[in-house]
C-alpha positions as CSV (number, residue, x, y, z in Angstrom):
1,M,0.0,0.0,0.0
2,S,2.9,2.4,0.7
3,V,4.0,2.0,-2.9
4,I,0.6,3.1,-4.2
5,I,0.6,6.1,-1.8
6,A,4.1,7.1,-2.8
7,V,3.2,7.0,-6.5
8,L,-0.1,8.9,-6.0
9,R,1.8,11.7,-4.3
10,K,3.8,12.2,-7.6
11,P,1.2,13.0,-10.3
12,P,4.0,13.5,-13.0
13,L,4.8,9.8,-12.6
14,W,1.2,8.5,-13.1
15,P,1.6,8.0,-16.8
16,V,4.9,6.2,-16.4
17,A,3.4,4.0,-13.7
18,L,0.5,3.0,-15.9
19,K,2.8,2.3,-18.8
20,Q,5.0,0.1,-16.6
21,I,2.0,-1.8,-15.1
22,W,0.7,-2.4,-18.7
23,R,4.1,-3.8,-19.7
24,I,4.3,-6.3,-17.0
25,R,0.6,-7.3,-17.0
26,K,-0.5,-10.9,-16.9
27,S,-1.2,-12.6,-20.3
28,N,-5.0,-12.9,-20.9
29,W,-5.7,-10.8,-17.9
30,Y,-9.2,-10.0,-19.3
31,K,-10.2,-13.6,-19.2
32,R,-9.8,-14.2,-15.4
33,P,-11.0,-12.4,-12.4
34,P,-10.3,-9.8,-11.1
35,F,-10.2,-8.6,-14.8
36,L,-7.4,-6.1,-14.1
37,P,-4.1,-5.8,-16.0
38,V,-1.9,-6.7,-13.1
39,P,1.3,-8.8,-13.0
40,E,1.5,-12.3,-11.8
41,K,2.2,-12.6,-8.0
42,S,5.1,-14.9,-8.7
43,Y,6.7,-12.2,-11.0
44,I,6.4,-9.6,-8.2
45,D,7.8,-12.0,-5.6
46,F,10.7,-12.8,-7.9
47,R,11.5,-9.1,-8.5
48,I,11.3,-8.3,-4.8
49,H,13.5,-11.3,-4.0
50,T,16.1,-10.2,-6.6
51,A,16.1,-6.7,-5.2
52,Y,16.1,-7.4,-1.5
53,G,17.1,-11.0,-1.1
54,S,15.5,-13.0,1.6
55,S,15.2,-9.9,3.8
56,E,11.8,-9.1,5.2
57,D,12.7,-5.4,5.4
58,F,10.9,-3.6,2.6
59,S,11.1,-0.2,4.1
60,R,12.8,1.2,0.9
61,L,10.4,-0.4,-1.5
62,A,8.2,2.7,-2.0
63,T,11.2,4.9,-2.5
64,D,12.8,2.4,-4.8
65,V,9.7,2.2,-7.0
66,V,9.4,6.0,-7.2
67,T,13.1,6.2,-8.1
68,Y,12.6,3.5,-10.8
69,L,9.7,5.3,-12.3
70,K,11.7,8.5,-12.5
71,W,14.4,6.6,-14.2
72,C,11.9,5.2,-16.7
73,R,10.5,8.6,-17.4
74,D,14.0,10.2,-17.9
75,W,15.4,7.4,-20.0
76,P,15.6,8.5,-23.7
77,S,12.9,6.7,-25.7
78,R,13.2,5.5,-29.2
79,K,10.8,7.5,-31.4
């Protein structure tokens, strides 16, 4: 929940956040409840484990997500 709040506090990152969620959405998300384009739980668990290891301390998670979204926004895109 802290990640969502951190992103909601940064309106300039909303389009980037939506784009990133869309990119990692589950295949055929529209065929299964809850009918939302969200990633697989196993994918999120894998990404968190690769970032933080087996630690249960996710106190930096919200800050790290905001930093990642800023990086995505500032990365030069191919047009």
